[in-house]
C-alpha positions, -999 to 999 in steps of 0.1 A, spaced: -399 -486 -486 -380 -455 -466 -364 -426 -485 -332 -407 -475 -323 -376 -484 -290 -354 -482 -293 -319 -470 -280 -287 -463 -276 -282 -424 -279 -257 -404 -253 -250 -374 -241 -227 -351 -215 -208 -366 -186 -212 -339 -161 -187 -356 -188 -162 -337 -160 -170 -307 -192 -184 -284 -186 -225 -273 -209 -250 -285 -212 -263 -251 -232 -233 -242 -254 -230 -269 -266 -268 -271 -292 -287 -249 -310 -320 -251 -344 -324 -266 -371 -304 -253 -392 -333 -232 -362 -339 -211 -352 -309 -200 -372 -297 -166 -386 -261 -160 -353 -256 -141 -329 -269 -161 -344 -249 -189 -332 -214 -169 -301 -230 -166 -298 -234 -203 -309 -195 -208 -286 -184 -186 -256 -200 -205 -267 -182 -237 -290 -153 -254 -284 -179 -285 -289 -215 -267 -312 -237 -285 -335 -241 -258 -350 -207 -266 -363 -220 -298 -368 -258 -282 -389 -245 -251 -399 -208 -263 -418 -182 -245 -441 -181 -274 -438 -199 -309 -436 -167 -333 -410 -155 -307 -395 -188 -317 -397 -183 -355 -381 -146 -351 -353 -157 -330 -342 -185 -354 -345 -158 -386 -327 -133 -365 -297 -156 -356 -294 -165 -394 -294 -133 -405 -266 -124 -380 -248 -161 -394 -247 -171 -353 -262 -201 -375 -252 -204 -407 -259 -234 -435 -236 -258 -454 -232 -251 -489 -242 -281 -502 -270 -313 -496 -247 -339 -473 -251 -366 -451 -237 -367 -417 -224 -393 -393 -231 -385 -361 -210 -403 -329 -216 -403 -297 -188 -415 -265 -198 -424 -230 -184 -439 -197 -215 -456 -183 -209 -476 -153 -171 -477 -157 -175 -492 -196 -169 -468 -226 -199 -469 -253 -190 -453 -286 -225 -451 -308 -226 -441 -345 -256 -429 -366 -266 -414 -395 -284 -379 -402 -307 -373 -432 -334 -368 -441 -359 -392 -442 -393 -390 -459 -426 -387 -439 -451 -420 -443 -482 -428 -426 -475 -458 -404 -502 -477 -425 -478 -480 -454 -452 -505 -434 -421 -482 -438 -417 -466 -407 -429 -482 -376 -439 -467 -340 -430 -485 -312 -446 -465 -282 -482 -453 -284 -483 -409 -283 -511 -385 -272 -524 -356 -295 -519 -332 -264 -480 -339 -263 -479 -334 -301 -496 -300 -301 -469 -280 -290 -443 -297 -313 -467 -292 -343 -470 -252 -334 -435 -250 -333 -427 -269 -366 -459 -246 -386 -437 -214 -369 -397 -220 -378 -407 -247 -407 -372 -264 -388 -366 -297 -370 -342 -287 -343 -333 -323 -332 -336 -356 -352 -361 -384 -347 -340 -411 -337 -346 -445 -359 -335 -481 -356 -329 -506 -383 -311 -535 -391 -279 -530 -410 -253 -548 -421 -214 -550 -428 -215 -527 -458 -232 -500 -437 -209 -503 -405 -179 -503 -431 -192 -471 -447 -197 -454 -414 -161 -461 -400 -147 -450 -429 -158 -418 -424 -154 -420 -385 -115 -420 -393 -116 -387 -410 -111 -354 -395 -145 -341 -378 -166 -314 -386 -184 -307 -348 -174 -319 -314 -189 -312 -283 -197 -326 -247 -228 -321 -230 -236 -317 -195 -234 -351 -187 -199 -354 -199 -212 -373 -236 -192 -365 -259 -208 -356 -295 -191 -358 -331 -205 -350 -366 -184 -359 -395 -195 -351 -430 -200 -372 -462 -199 -351 -489 -188 -379 -516 -219 -383 -540 -212 -420 -550 -216 -428 -514 -244 -407 -507 -259 -430 -534 -250 -458 -521 -264 -449 -487 -297 -439 -508 -299 -473 -523 -292 -489 -496 -319 -479 -473 -348 -482 -499 -356 -519 -486 -347 -510 -448 -380 -508 -426 -369 -480 -399 -387 -481 -363 -390 -453 -342 -372 -457 -314 -373 -418 -296 -390 -386 -309 -426 -402 -317 -446 -366 -310 -420 -351 -334 -426 -371 -358 -464 -372 -360 -462 -334 -357 -437 -336 -390 -461 -357 -409 -495 -336 -394 -472 -300 -412 -466 -322 -441 -502 -328 -448 -510 -291 -444 -482 -279 -470 -451 -288 -448 -417 -303 -458 -426 -341 -469 -391 -353 -450 -380 -352 -414 -344 -349 -399 -334 -383 -388 -305 -400 -366 -303 -440 -385 -287 -458 -355 -284 -497 -364 -299 -521 -341 -264 -540 -340 -243 -511 -325 -228 -523 -298 -230 -488 -285 -265 -488 -282 -278 -484 -251 -314 -486 -240 -320 -471 -202 -352 -483 -179 -379 -457 -171 -391 -459 -132 -426 -452 -123 -428 -430 -94 -472 -433 -82 -479 -404 -59 -511 -416 -50 -525 -451 -47 -562 -444 -36 -578 -463 -4 -546 -487 -1 -522 -488 25 -485 -502 22 -495 -533 39 -527 -537 16 -507 -532 -17 -480 -556 -3 -503 -585 2 -525 -577 -37 -491 -583 -52 -485 -614 -30 -511 -633 -54 -491 -633 -83 -455 -621 -71 -430 -633 -49 -413 -608 -28 -382 -606 -12 -374 -574 12 -342 -557 15 -340 -537 48 -320 -507 50 -310 -478 71 -293 -444 69 -257 -467 65 -265 -493 41 -291 -478 18 -267 -474 -16 -249 -510 -6 -286 -527 -4 -297 -503 -35 -271 -522 -53 -279 -554 -42 -317 -550 -52 -304 -534 -87 -280 -567 -90 -307 -591 -80 -330 -571 -102 -312 -577 -131 -304 -613 -122 -339 -624 -120 -347 -603 -157 -374 -608 -172 -406 -601 -153 -393 -590 -121 -397 -558 -106 -379 -534 -76 -404 -514 -56 -403 -490 -22 -430 -476 -3 -443 -442 12 -418 -439 46 -407 -476 49 -367 -482 51 -369 -516 29 -368 -525 -7 -389 -552 -26 -382 -575 -52 -414 -588 -69 -408 -616 -89 -438 -632 -112 -446 -668 -96 -440 -697 -121 -474 -700 -124 -489 -668 -132 -488 -662 -167 -491 -631 -184 -506 -644 -212 -536 -656 -193 -539 -630 -169 -534 -596 -190 -566 -588 -204 -568 -579 -244 -559 -592 -275 -524 -589 -273 -491 -608 -285 -476 -632 -262 -445 -609 -271 -465 -578 -257 -478 -592 -226 -446 -606 -217 -431 -572 -216 -423 -555 -180 -436 -526 -187 -470 -541 -199 -472 -568 -170 -468 -534 -145 -495 -512 -165 -516 -540 -175 -514 -566 -141 -501 -545 -114 -514 -508 -119 -546 -515 -133 -559 -549 -120 -538 -553 -88 -537 -513 -77 -569 -504 -91 -551 -471 -99 -581 -451 -118 -562 -429 -142 -554 -438 -177 -518 -447 -171 -496 -432 -201 -510 -399 -198 -515 -398 -157 -507 -367 -135 -506 -395 -105 -477 -415 -121 -440 -397 -126 -413 -413 -154 -380 -408 -145 -350 -425 -150 -327 -413 -119 -332 -442 -93 -312 -422 -68 -335 -392 -71 -361 -411 -73 -358 -433 -44 -356 -397 -22 -391 -391 -38 -403 -422 -13 -381 -415 17 -397 -383 20 -430 -394 10 -438 -372 -15 -448 -407 -33 -465 -435 -22 -452 -463 -44 -418 -469 -65 -416 -496 -92 -377 -502 -104 -376 -516 -137 -349 -532 -158 -342 -519 -189 -363 -530 -223 -342 -549 -252 -340 -540 -286 -355 -580 -298 -383 -570 -277 -391 -537 -296 -385 -551 -327 -408 -583 -320 -436 -565 -307 -435 -536 -338 -435 -571 -362 -470 -573 -347 -478 -538 -352 -484 -536 -319 -481 -500 -297 -457 -508 -266 -468 -490 -235 -458 -453 -226 -424 -447 -215 -409 -484 -224 -380 -469 -233 -351 -446 -230 -327 -444 -255 -290 -429 -246 -272 -407 -252 -299 -385 -267 -288 -366 -296 -281 -327 -289 -311 -304 -302 -292 -279 -326 -258 -298 -335 -269 -300 -369 -308 -293 -378 -330 -291 -409 -348 -262 -419 -370 -261 -448 -372 -243 -472 -403 -244 -499 -377 -232 -533 -347 -251 -524 -353 -289 -544 -346 -319 -522 -314 -336 -537 -321 -374 -549 -284 -383 -564 -284 -408 -595 -257 -426 -602 -233 -405 -627 -239 -372 -611 
């Protein structure tokens, strides 16, 4: 079963007088081209120069230079780390804790680590080239597991101690690191995780890249953030779909096709009450969960609430040998029933330039109102229980089914593989 390891973390040397806020960035895949430039301009040492470099050899050279000049330094001993995040979201404070460790890489068929979404080799290629050049994991893979009171008590014991690192990101999320130095507690956590399977919540392509690299002679471990699925601060946000073009269909024809399986409620709005009507739609969408969708059409001053009709069974309507749990997912109904069957969008949905995935509902609405996109689907968030049910069937959820938030920062604490350095697995009595 899964094996976790302490490690000697690399981190930015704050004694050099540079604020962490200017040095760190989110994971590479949520940084837009404009945001990339913004992070680059914050500091010559910002982690974005390493995770989104002009070239991969340049990233390796820069990393080595930062280490040689002690801009980036390394902890003296192998340790585990607690990663806490705090955010005010919809006027509610969410505090989440996770354990940062190395996790032994394994193929998915070994049933130790489970993916929950599809991966694409084209997407993974860039991360593989980066890890080949740098031997580094700058951002942890986000894993979910089912915890208990032992784990919770141990984590909270350290969260009351003096912190090691703290910073606030551009979204006003506070990120805090504590160090677990006690060998007895490290051993206890290593033994605790032995029988517990891990599910990849975020970072599938980085995991795939690390796995391939390990088979090429790289590290047999990858940097992980392990979060208890019962953690009250765990949030999953919805990822909405903007469709650039629905070939050969007008807005009226789209509505006519959807009426076959969905009850449709219309919310007209104008410039003065757009926000009010959007809030109303989102409230009703949440109340109607599951199997309901919000929708907006190009150049129309209306929102629509789609609710699957009682006699429209996803098990019967969705083709393929999938489980009932998979077919009842909102994202499965959207991709398989609405986009593929009813609207006949011809391109491969998961890897399509015609479909943009976004969590920013307000920006998405503007894209529709200005006519840049023909169609917008607004989703409810996927629930943790749904992820675990689907992965229990060894099935993969449709692309972009989840958006775990907040994301761990790139560069806060990270792992660089040294073939000459022994990976530590403490034993009782050491």
